[in-house]
N, C-alpha and C positions, 0 to 999 in steps of 0.2 A: 722916789727911786727913779734912776735913769731908765730911759726907754730900752737900752741894751740889756737890761735885766728883766725884761718883760716875762721871761719864763718863771722867775721867782714869784711874780704877781699871780701867774696862772696856777702855780703850785699852791700858794696860799689860798686862792679862791676855790680850788678843787677840794682842799681839806675842809673848808667851811661848808661847801655844798654837801659833801659826804656826811659831815657831822649833822647837818639839818635833816638829811634824808634818813639816816639810821635812827635818829631820835624821834621820828614822826611816822611810824608805820600805821597802816589802817587798823591793825590789831596786833598787840604784842604776842598773842597766841598763835599767829600765823605769819611767820617770817622765814624767808629762805636762810639756810644755814650760814652762808657767808655774811649775812646782815645781822647775825647774832654775835654777842661777845662769847668768848670761850667760857665754859661753865666755871673753870678755875685755872689750872695750868694750861698752857697752849696759847695760840695766837691766831685769830681769824682775821680776814681783811678788815672787819670793823674795828678790831683792836689796834689797827695801824693809824686810825684817823686822828685820835687825840694826840698821840706822840708826834705825829707828822705836823700837827698844828703848833705844838710847842717848839718843834724844830724850826718851823717857819718863823715863829716869834724871834728865835735866835738869829735867823738869817737877816730879818729886818733890823735887829739890834746892831748888827755889824756895820750898817750904813749910818746909823744915828750916833753910835758911841764916839767916833772921832770928834764930832761937833760938841758933844757933852764934855769930853776931856779938854777941849780947847776952852770951853766956857768956864770951867772950874768946878770945884766941889759943891759950892752953894747952889749953883744952877742944877747940877746933877742930882743932888739929894732932893731938891724941891720938885723936880720933874718926876723922878722915879717914885718917891713916896706918894705924891699926889695921884699918879696913875695907878699905883698899887691899891691905895685906899679906895679909889673910885671904882675900879674893876671888881674888887672884893665886895664892896657895898652893893653894886649892881647884881652880883651873884646871889647875895642874901635876899635882895629885893625880889628876884625871880622866884626863889624858894618860898617866899611868903606870899607873893602875888597870887590871886587878886585880893587878899586880905579878908575875903568872905567866902563862905561855902554853903551849899545847900544842906540843911538839916531838916528833913521832912519837907514841909511846904514853906519853910522860912529860911532866909539867909542869915547865917550866924557868923560872927566875927571869928577869924582864924587866929587863935591865940598863940603867942610866942611859946608858951608852955601851959599844959593843962594840969591843974592841981589834983584833979581826980584821977589822972592817968599819967604816971611818970614816964611812960613810953612815948607819949604823944607830944609833939612840938615842931617848931620850924627848924629844918635842917640848916646848919651854919655853913658847912662846907659844900663844895660842888665843883663843876668844871671851871667856871670863871674864877672862883676863889683859888683854885690850884694854878690857873694861869697867872693870876695876880702875884701869888707868893713865889712861884718859880721865876717869873719875870724880875721881881724885886731882887732876889738873892743872886740870880744869874747876872744881873746888871752890876751888882756890887763886885762880883768876881771879875767881870770883864773890864770894869773901870779901873780897878786897882792893881791888876796883875797883867804881866806880859803873856804872850801866847804859850810859850814853853811852860811857864809856871801854871797856867790854866790847865794844861794837859795833865800835869802831875796832880794838881788839886782834884780834878775830875776823877782820875784813877783812884786817888786816895778815898774820896767820898763813896765811890761805888764799892770799893773793898770794905770800908768801914761799915757801910750799910749791910753788906753780906754778913759780916761778923756779928753785928748787933742782932740781926734777924736770927742767926743760928744760936747765939748765946742766950738771948732773952726769950726766944720762942719756946714752945712746949718741946721737951726732949724727944718725944715720940715722933713728932712731925712739926717742926717749927715753921713750915711754909704752908700749913693748912689753914682753912678758915678759922677753926677753933684754936689752932696753935700759934697763929701769928701774934707777935708781941704788941703791935701798934694799936690794936683795938682797946686794950686796957688804958692806954694813955689818952686816946680819944674820949673814952667814957669819963675818965677822971678830969680832963681839962674842959671838955665841951658839955658833958652830961648826956645821959642816954636819950633824953627827949630830943636832942638836937643832932642825932646821928642817923644816917641812912639805914634802913632796915629791909632793903630789897632782897637781901639774901636769906631772909627769914629770921635773922638775929641782928642785934646792933653791930653793924660793921660798915665802915665808910670807905669805899674804893678811892675816894679823894682825901683820905685821912691825913693827919698832920705828919706822921712818921714817913709815910710813903711819898710825901711831897719832896723829901730830901733828894732821892735819885731823879725825880722829875726836874729838879733844878738843873741837873747835869744834862738833861735832854735839851734844854734851852741853851746851855753853855756850848754843847757840841754843835748846835745849829749856828751859834755865833761864830765858832771856829770855821765851820764850813763856809759861811757867808763871807768871812774875812778872806779865806783862801780864794773864793770865786772873785771877789772884788779885786784882789791883787793880780790875779791872772788875767783879769779883763780890763786892765788899765789902758791897753792899746786898742786900736780900732778894728781888731781882727773880726769882731762879731758883725761888722758891716760888710765884710768881704767874703766871697766864696773862694776859699783856698782848699787845697787837698787836706784831707783829714790828718795825714801823717805829718803835716808841717806844724811848727810852733806858732803861737803858744796854745791854741785851743786843744791840741793833742795832749799837752801837759795837763791842762785843766780837766779835761774829760777823763783821761786815764787816771789822774790823781783821785778824782771822785769815785770812779768805779773800783779802783784797786783798794782804796781806803774802805769803801763800803763793803767789799768782799772780805777784807781782813776783819772788820767788825762783825760780820756775819759768822765767820769761822770762830772767832773768840766767843761770840754769844752762844753758838751751838755747843762749844766745848764747856763753857761755864755752866750751861743749863743742865749738865750732867750732875752738878752738885747744887745748883741754885736755879730751879726751873724758871723758864720764861713764863711770866705771870703779870698780866696788866693790873689786876685788882690789888696787888700789893706792890706793884711797879718794881719788880726785881731788877737787879743790875744787869742780868743777862737780857732782860726785856729792853732795857735802855739801849744796849749795844745792838741788839737785833733790829729794833725799829729805826735806830739812827743809821745803821748800815743800809737798810732798805730805803730810807729817806734820801741818803746821799746818792744812791744809784738812780732813784726816781728823778731827782733834780738833774743829775747828769744826763739822763735820757731826755728830759724836757729841754735842757740847754742845747743838746745836739739837734733835737727835732725843731725847736722853735727858733733858736738863734743861728745855729750853723746852717741848717737847711732852709732857714727863712720862711717857715710855715706859720702863717697866721690865718686861721679860718674861723668858722662859726663856733667850733668846739672850744678853741682857745679863748674866743671872745666871751663865750658863755661863762667860763670859769673866771675870767678876768673881771667880769662885772661883780662877782661875789667878793673878789679880792679888794675891791675899792671901798667897801663898807663892811669888813668882816665881822667885827664885834657887834655892830649895830644890828645886822641882819640875824646873827646868831641869837642875840637877846630877843629880837622881835619874834623869832621862831619859837621861843620859849613862852613868851607872855601872851601871844595872840591866841593859841588854842585854849589857854586857861580862861582868858576873857570870854571867848566865844562859848566856852562850857557853861558860863553862868546864864546864858540865854536859852531857856528851855523851850523845846518844841514838843507838843503832844505826840505821843507815839503809841497809841492804843492803851489797853488796860491789861492788868495781870489776871491770874485765875481768880483772884478775890474781888475783881471788879475795880480795883484801884488804878488810877491813871498812871501811865508810864510816860517818861519824857526822854528826849534826846536833845542834841544840839546840832547846829548847822553842819559842822565838820563830820560828826558821827553819822548824821543823816546822809550826807554825801557819800560816805564810805559804804554804809549799809545798802543804800538804794541805787548807787551808781557803780562804784568800784567793785564791791563784792559781787555784782552781777556779771562781771567779766568772766567769760568761760575759762575753765581750768581749775586747778586746786585753789583753796582759799589763799594760799601764799601769793598767788598772782594778783588778786584783788587788793591785798594789803600793800603789795609793792607798787601797784598802779596809784594807790592813794599817796604813797610817799613821793612818787614822781609828780603828781598833781600839786602837792603841797610845796615841793621844791620849785615847781614852775611859778607858783604864786609868789614865793620869796624872790625868785629871779626877776619877776616882773617889777617888783618894788625896787630892787637894786638897779634895774635898768633905767627906770624913771629917774631915780636919784642921780645916776651917772650922766644921763642925758642933760639934766639940769645942773650938773657940776656941783652936786651937793654931796659932800664927803664928811660923814660924822665920825670924828676921831675922839678917842679917849686919852 
């Protein structure tokens, strides 16, 4: 990506950093409210992170797609399918990793599915799997259709998804955990053993059906990236000119006005189709896309127009250089460290208790920070983020960029 779009690198890096931070608290029982997902309907700051990343995937796609269109269908399909399969496989790998787990005093193999318990098994879907599928189908739409057609296709898919949710869901409440139609299809296709159960019942927040509107999240990011690229074809970003002059006034006003319109549409739509991340409602797509556009607009104004590049932008930019790699590492490292047990006293029955290096650090360092327990949990998240940043920084200094 060209240097004059540095703000998009910072945006992508910031979303990766926030994904890592909210996924690695010191304790899931002690988290500040903004760092938690909404219990069901609604949207917290944490609920913005994943859609922002999908939006950033679409932004990046807008710079790559012209080259793929020039190369022809064979190159396009080879690249997209290879990347889709690889990212999806890495996601399944993370879910299964580290393939063994402690069972008493022995390490036991983590089976794909357990014959003695049909509820237990390796989850098939997840964050990376949704990224892979959304990227794949969004790429197909972007490759074969013009921008005007893409807008109509996006609107049609979001409306159809609304209709399907309302028609196939439970009549009393089609948008509830129990009433949402998609779980039945996930169970039928994937099997109960391979579905997320964090809600207390088999329900996957990255399920197959709710991936459909997530595709449009990437598509809208692609359209926004295309718009930014077209408006930035001249050298205005290198010059300090009055904000009221063309063309950056047109670019920024276009992003902010479009973002505001999407927010109004989302709020209106939410009266009948609530904003909900876990079933990725159409109103949620418009709401988060609107905020994403306005956030990028703000970053372009701050970084490009005002020419601000400081330690904060560099901090996030480093994450943007190896986004998928560092996200994967943030998932596999704690699980690997969790296998290395450290004696941690005994229980009431005199049996030994164990912890691991990360848990020990939280319990004996972060949790000792004065204040409510949420403070210590947050401090641990920051420390883990700093560790990941250090790894990214070393890779960047050595010009090592691991791409998928």
